[in-house]
N, C-alpha and C positions, 0 to 999 in steps of 0.2 A: 504493500499500499504506500502510495506517495504522501509525503508529509509537506504541508503548506503552512507558512507562518503569516499571520496578519498582525501588523503593527498599527494600532488604530485606537480610537476612543470607544468608550462603553456608552450604550444607549439603554437607559433604564426601561424604555418601552419595548425593547426587543426587536424593533423594526430596522434599525440601521447599525452602523458601527461594527464592532467585533461580533455582536450577536448575529447580525445579518451575514457577516463573512463566514462564521462558523457554520451557519445553516446552509450557506451556498456550497462550502466545501464538502459537507456531508452529502448534498444533493448530487455532487459529481464523483462521490466515492473516493475522495482523498481525506486524509487525516488532518484536521485542523488544530493548530497551536496558536497562542496569542501572546502579545505583549501590549498591555494597556497604557495609553499615553495620557488620556483624559477621562475623568469621570463626569457624567452629566445626569442631572435630574431633568427628565423630559418625558413628554408623552406625545400623542399624535397631534396635539394642539400647539406644541412649541417647547422650547428649551427654557427651563426655569433657572438653572444655575449650572456653571461649569467649574470644575476643579482639575487643574493640571497636576500630574504626578511629577515628582522630582526627576530630572533627566538621568541622574545616577541610578534611580530605581528602574526607569525604562531600560537602561542599558543592562541591568542585571537580569531583567526578564528575557530580553533577547538573547544574551549570551547563554542563559541557562538552557534555552531551547536549542540554539545552534550547537552547543557542546554535547547534547545528548541525542539529537535526531539528525538524520541525513535529510535536511530540508531541501526540497526540490524546487520551490519557488516562494516568493514573498509578495504579499500585497501590503502597501503602505497607505494608510488613511490619514485622519486628521493628526497633525503633530503639534499644533497650537502655538508653540513659541520657538524662538530661535535656539534656545539651549537644547531642546529635544531634537530639532532639525540637525543641528551640528553633531549631536551624539549618534543619530541614526546614520548620517552621512560617514562618519568615521568607521562604522561597523560594515556598512554595505560596500564600501570602496574596494574591498579586497575580495568580495564574493563573485563567483562565476556562475550564478544561477539567474533564471528569469526573475525580474522584479517589476511589478506593476505599481505605479504611483498615482493614486487618486488624490489630487492636491487638497481637496476639501477645505477651502477657506472662504468661499462665498457660496451660499445655498442657492437653490434653483429660484428662490424668490428674492435673492440679492442680500440676504443677511450675512454679516461677516462671522467667520468661525475660526479666525486666526488673528493673533496680535499683529498690529499693523507693521511693526518693524521686522516681522518674520517673512513677509511676502518675498522679498528679495532673496532671503536665505533659501526658500524653496527651489530657486533656479539652480542652486549649487548641487542639488541632487540629480539633475538631469543627465550628467555625464556618467552616472552610476546605475541607471535604470533602463529597463528594456522598453517601457512605454509609460507615457503620462496621459491621464484621461480627464482633462478639465471640462467643466461645463462652459457655456458661452461667456458667463461673467468672468470666470477664472482665466479663460483663454484671452480675454481682453486685458485683464490685469497683468498677466505673464508675458504676453507676446504682442499686445496691442491689436489683436484680432477682433474685428467687428463683423457680425453676420451680414453677409450681402456686399461687403466692401472688398472688391478683388485686390485693391491696392494694399490691404493689410495682410495679404496671404504670404508675402515674401519672407517675413521672419520665421514662419512655420517650416519653411524648407531648409532652414539653416540651424535647426535645433540639434543638440547632441543625441536626441533619441526620437523615435516616432511620437507624434502627438495625435491622440484621438479626441476630437471635440464632440461632445454629447449634447443631447437635448435640443436639437434644432428641428423645428416644425416646418414642413414643406406643404404649401397649399396646392392640392391637385384638383382637377375638376371633379366635383362631388365628394371628395374625401381628403383627409390629411395624412401625411406620412411622417413618422419619426426617423430623422436622418442623423447619422453620426458620420463624420469625415476623418479619415486617417491621412496625415500628412507626413512625408519624410523624403528629403533630398529630391525635391521637384516631382514627386510622385503623389498622387492622391487616389484614395479608394473610398467609395461610398458604401455604407451599410444602412439598410433601411428595413422598417417594418411598419405595418398599419398603425396609425395613431389611435390609442384608446382613450376616449373622453371619460376620465375618471379622476377622482382626488386620491385614489389609493396608489400613491406613488412614493411613500416614505421608505427610504433605503434603496431606491432603485440604482443610484450611482454607486453605492458601496457594494451592492450585490453584483452589479455589472463588472466592476473592476476585479472583484474577488473571483468571479467566474472565469475571467480571462486568465488570472494567475493559476487557478486550478487546472485549466485546460493546457496551459503552457507546461505545468508540472507533468501532465499526462502525455506530453510529447507532441502536441499539436503545434503547427506553425502559428505565427502571430496572426495572420489573417484568418485562418480557420478558427483559432481560439476566439477571435472577436465575433465571427459569424455564429458560432455556437452559443456564445454568451448573449448576443443580441436576441437570438431566438428564445433563450432561457428566460431573459427578463420579460419578453412579450408575454410568454405563457404565464409567468408568475404574476404579472399585472392582470391579465385576462381573468385568472382564477383567484384574485385577491379575496380574502375572507370577509371583507366589509365589517371590520371591528374598530372600536374606538370612535371618538366624536370629532376627529379632525381628519388630517391626511393619513389615511390607514396604511398598514403595512401590506406587502405583497406576499404571495404564497410560494415560498422556496420549494416546497415539496412538489408542487404542480409544474415547476419551471423545467424540469428534465423529463422529456417524453420517454416512454418505454421503448419506442421505435427509433431512438436516436442512433 
């Protein structure tokens, strides 16, 4: 069994963060381990409070896992501050395994999830990861990318790692499509699925990036891992359990089809 490590924050409502990552890992048949960076008190209606763990303790968690398990891939989620980012960079710099970075510093509704002075520090991780998966707000903050502005595409072609920009909606005749774009070295690849009109989207970004990490651990190419993960998230949203009074979680168990 392949082992995958998630370095991310804890979501007390169970829909995002390490909870979503571990559910995703189990759905794909890989063994999930974790290093918690941030504790949150939250539910489907919002985040009430955030408490970052000391960077030294984050390091202890990661090293404890790496020293005991043959980790096949890593997913990185919210890191919250520069101290934790610097600590994680020092550890992953010498690793030769797939690493998926979900920058998680601006939510889909534009809420900040990272201390302001840490945004530039996120960029120092790019030389050490296999893929970064920003949403459109994060892509703007990191690379100056603005949806629909072709002039802002150039920086995406010169990044140290491929960039997968998530959560773009394309209007088609009679329906909408969820579009993700993969950029690297003047190449672009489009991944799409039907747009589902729902509020049950809590944890989709976390689950998407952890699914990619799981599939890279299983030996899939980057593009195949993204394709599989895109389909996984679509099914998980389609079969969401409709629980909570806000933005509900997705159904990780339904995300992987028996005929995959």
